[in-house]
Structure formats: C-alpha cells, structure tokens
C-alpha positions in Angstrom: 146.5 96.0 126.5 146.3 98.8 124.0 146.4 102.2 124.9 143.7 105.5 124.2 146.3 107.8 123.0 147.6 105.8 120.3 144.2 105.7 118.9 143.3 109.4 119.0 146.7 110.1 117.3 146.1 107.9 114.9 142.7 108.8 114.3 143.7 112.8 114.4 146.0 112.4 111.5 143.6 110.6 109.3 141.0 112.8 110.3 143.1 115.9 109.6 143.7 114.5 106.2 147.3 113.5 106.6 148.6 110.3 104.9 150.4 107.3 106.5 152.4 105.1 104.5 150.4 102.7 102.5 150.0 99.3 103.6 148.7 98.1 106.8 152.5 96.7 107.5 154.0 100.3 107.3 151.4 101.5 110.2 152.1 101.3 114.1 149.1 99.1 115.3 146.2 100.5 117.6 145.3 97.0 119.2 146.5 93.3 118.9 144.5 89.8 119.7 147.1 87.1 119.5 148.3 87.1 115.8 145.8 89.4 114.6 146.6 93.7 114.4 144.1 96.4 113.9 145.5 99.5 112.3 144.1 103.0 111.9 143.4 102.6 108.4 140.7 99.9 109.4 139.1 102.1 111.8 139.2 105.5 109.4 136.3 103.9 107.6 134.0 103.5 110.5 134.3 107.4 110.8 131.8 109.4 109.1 133.2 112.6 107.2 133.1 115.8 109.3 133.5 114.2 112.6 135.0 116.5 115.2 138.3 115.1 116.5 136.7 114.7 119.7 133.7 112.6 118.5 136.1 110.6 116.1 138.3 109.4 119.5 135.1 108.3 120.9 134.0 106.2 118.0 137.6 105.1 117.6 137.7 103.6 121.0 134.2 101.9 120.5 135.4 100.6 117.3 138.7 99.2 119.0 136.7 97.6 121.8 134.2 95.9 119.8 137.0 94.5 117.8 139.1 93.3 120.9 135.9 91.9 121.8 135.3 89.8 118.6 138.4 88.8 118.4 138.6 87.0 121.6 135.1 85.4 121.3 136.2 84.1 117.3 139.7 82.7 118.8 137.4 81.1 121.9 134.9 79.6 118.9 137.9 78.4 117.1 139.4 76.3 119.8 135.8 74.9 120.9 134.1 74.2 117.9 135.0 71.2 115.8 136.1 71.1 112.0 132.4 69.7 111.4 131.0 72.5 113.7 132.9 75.1 111.9 131.8 74.1 108.4 129.6 76.8 107.2 130.0 76.0 103.2 126.4 74.0 103.2 124.7 77.0 105.0 126.4 79.5 103.0 125.1 78.0 99.9 122.0 77.6 101.2 121.9 81.3 102.1 123.6 82.6 98.8 120.5 80.2 97.0 117.9 81.4 99.1 119.1 85.2 98.4 119.5 85.0 95.1 116.0 83.7 94.5 114.6 86.6 96.9 116.3 88.9 95.3 115.2 87.8 91.7 111.4 88.0 92.8 111.8 91.4 94.2 113.0 92.6 91.1 110.1 91.0 89.0 107.6 92.0 92.0 108.7 95.9 91.5 108.8 95.7 87.7 105.5 94.1 87.3 103.1 93.9 90.4 99.9 96.4 89.9 100.1 98.3 93.5 97.2 100.3 92.3 94.0 99.4 94.9 90.7 101.0 93.6 88.5 102.4 96.2 85.6 99.9 94.9 87.9 96.9 95.3 88.7 98.0 99.0 84.9 98.6 99.5 84.2 95.2 98.2 86.7 93.2 100.5 85.1 95.2 103.3 81.7 94.3 102.8 82.2 90.5 102.1 84.7 90.2 105.2 82.9 93.0 107.5 83.0 90.9 110.7 86.9 90.4 110.5 86.4 94.3 111.2 85.3 94.7 114.5 86.3 97.7 116.8 88.4 96.3 120.0 88.0 99.2 121.7 85.4 102.8 121.8 86.3 105.2 118.9 84.7 109.0 118.7 84.3 111.9 116.5 84.6 115.6 118.0 86.7 118.1 119.8 89.3 118.2 122.9 90.1 121.3 124.3 92.6 122.0 127.2 92.9 125.6 128.8 94.6 127.1 131.9 92.1 127.8 135.0 92.7 131.5 134.3 91.8 131.5 130.7 89.3 133.8 130.3 85.2 133.6 128.9 84.8 129.8 130.1 81.3 130.5 129.6 81.5 131.3 125.9 84.1 128.6 125.5 81.6 125.8 126.6 78.8 127.1 124.7 80.9 126.7 121.2 82.4 123.5 122.3 78.7 121.8 122.8 78.2 122.6 119.2 79.1 121.1 116.0 78.3 124.4 114.0 80.4 125.5 111.8 80.8 129.2 113.2 81.0 127.8 116.7 83.9 125.7 115.6 85.5 128.7 114.1 85.2 130.4 117.2 86.8 128.0 118.9 89.6 127.7 116.6 90.3 131.4 117.2 89.8 131.0 120.7 92.1 128.4 121.3 94.8 130.4 119.1 94.9 132.5 121.9 94.3 130.9 125.4 94.5 127.0 124.7 97.5 124.5 125.8 95.9 122.2 123.7 93.0 121.9 120.7 92.1 119.1 118.8 89.1 119.1 116.0 88.9 115.4 114.6 84.8 115.7 113.7 86.1 114.2 110.5 88.2 111.7 111.7 87.6 108.6 114.0 89.8 108.5 116.9 90.0 105.8 119.8 88.5 107.0 122.6 91.7 106.1 124.6 94.3 108.1 123.2 91.7 111.2 124.4 90.7 109.7 127.9 94.5 109.4 128.9 95.0 113.0 128.5 91.7 113.4 131.1 92.4 114.0 134.6 89.6 111.5 135.4 88.7 107.4 135.4 86.3 106.1 133.2 85.7 102.6 133.8 83.2 101.7 131.6 83.8 103.8 128.2 81.1 102.5 126.0 78.2 103.3 128.7 80.0 106.4 129.9 80.1 107.8 126.2 76.5 106.6 126.0 75.0 109.2 128.2 78.0 111.9 127.9 78.6 113.7 124.9 79.9 117.0 126.7 82.7 115.7 129.6 84.1 118.9 131.2 86.7 118.2 134.4 89.6 120.2 136.0 93.1 119.3 137.5 95.0 122.1 139.9 95.8 123.7 136.5 93.8 123.3 133.8 90.3 123.0 132.1 89.1 120.3 130.2 86.4 120.1 127.4 85.4 116.8 125.2 82.7 117.3 123.1 81.8 113.8 121.3 80.1 114.6 117.9 79.6 110.7 117.1 80.6 107.6 118.8 80.9 104.1 118.1 81.2 101.4 120.9 83.9 98.4 121.3 82.2 95.7 119.4 80.8 97.2 116.6 81.9 97.3 112.9 84.5 99.7 112.3 84.0 102.5 109.8 85.6 101.7 106.3 88.0 104.7 106.9 89.2 103.1 109.6 90.6 100.1 107.9 90.9 101.1 104.1 94.8 101.3 104.8 94.6 97.5 106.3 92.6 96.5 103.8 94.7 97.4 101.2 97.8 96.1 102.6 95.7 92.8 102.7 94.6 93.1 99.2 98.6 93.9 98.1 99.9 91.0 100.0 97.5 88.7 98.3 98.4 89.9 95.1 102.0 89.4 96.0 101.5 85.6 96.8 99.3 85.0 94.1 102.4 86.9 91.9 104.7 84.3 93.5 102.9 81.3 92.8 102.1 82.2 89.4 105.9 83.0 88.7 106.9 79.8 90.6 104.6 77.7 88.3 105.5 79.7 84.8 109.5 78.8 85.8 108.4 75.4 86.1 106.3 75.2 83.0 108.8 76.5 80.8 111.5 74.2 82.4 109.2 71.2 81.2 108.7 73.0 77.5 112.4 73.5 77.4 113.3 70.0 78.8 115.6 71.8 81.4 115.1 69.3 84.3 114.4 65.6 85.0 112.6 64.0 88.1 114.1 60.5 88.9 
C-alpha cells in the first residue's frame, strides 16, 4: 500500500512551484491499483492555489484515498458486470440528447421570458385562488423584548412595551440598545408565532385561543424577563395576508410562464418542421 510521505513530498514540490519532468512516465507514482498509477501531477489540480503545505498534504491524502477506493470498485465492477451491462452508449446518447435540449430551452428562456410580475397580477392571482393561501399556523405582528432580570426601569419598559405609539417604540429602541439581550420590532411584518414562542420560557398548548385573550405577555426564567406585545394576530386557518405569500405567487406565475413558454416553443419548432418538410411519420 502507498505511504503518506511520498504524497507529501510530491505535493510540497508541486505547491512550491518546482517542476517535475513533464509526462507521467517521468514521475514517481504516489499510488497504484492493479495496472493503474496515480502521479503527483494528477493530484495537483485538486489542490487550490495558495493552500498551505500542511493542508495540501491532508487534501492530497484524501484524494489518494478516494482514487484508490474508486479504482478498486471500478475493477470489481468490470469483473462482475456482463458486456451488455457495461454498455452505456445508449444511456450516454440519451443523456446527451436530453442535455442539449435542456440547454437550448434554458438559453431561449433566459433570452425571451418576461420575468417581471406586476403587483396587479399578484393581486389578481391571490383573489382568484384565495382558498389556496390559508394559514397553517398563527401569525402575529408586534414587539419582542428580552432583558436581564437586573435591567433597570422595568416598570417603564413594561408600559412602553404595551403600546404601539411611535414615541413609546422610540423609547423601547433607545432602552434596548443599552440593556436588552434581544429586541425585535415586527409591527410592520407578519411573523409566525411559533418563531417567537420558542424563545419564551413557557408552554402555550393552544396558541390560537391564547393569543385571542393575551396580547401582552410577560414572563421570566432564572436569568431574563420577556415581554411580547401582539399588535395584530391572524389564527391558523385564516387567509394569509398577501404580503406573506406574494413571493410564492410570483414564483407560481413565473413557473406557469415557463411551462407555457416551453409548450409554445415545442409547437413552434414542430410547425416549422412541418412547413419545411423536415420530418415524416410512417
């Protein structure tokens, strides 16, 4: 079996910029499997430029290990499979054919597909398919604050946290810069309640019912005090706000355009083939 030292030596020479005689026949191999040999020049391309000697040796050994295992597996496969099982010409031809068609379609798609989806299109799709956008879980707007138990002016913070007033939010932000371990203002963005709930040291078994009657949540653990103010709430099963699903709708519309584009392309090519008498069906 091969040793690591020749690998390190060969890679040290390569990475330092020193040349070995051109051609594998003039190099000392670093590994052999049956009649196949691995040479330092085979490994050098797998080592990124600027890699340290130590890291180069690690990468080289990993490359050699993989090469040996692959060559051994290849030898076993060559022995175990019949000539028919080893004949991949048909599969390769089919793969090439599919790859060419795919590349041609993608080229035309990039050149000609309209990727601009106007807001009016999103709105129309949303209204026409509104029952497809029901919430799978509760969403909320509001603020979340986490402060150490030793934080000062807790009564003031409690009062600010229960208000959506611009001045109070400004006070919260200034306070949290100095004292909070975490502060999130999502009054303008819907977020899943589960993402906030997991940060609270308390169990809430029925979120929809709980949020219906609790818009200001305060709790503590051994180190922190938590404040959650819910300024708005939509329960599971309600229609999702359009701003939460607009990206999904945009992708749906674009995917439909792609499908229609490919269908039109295939029909156009077919019609052109008919016009030019490029095929016959017997």
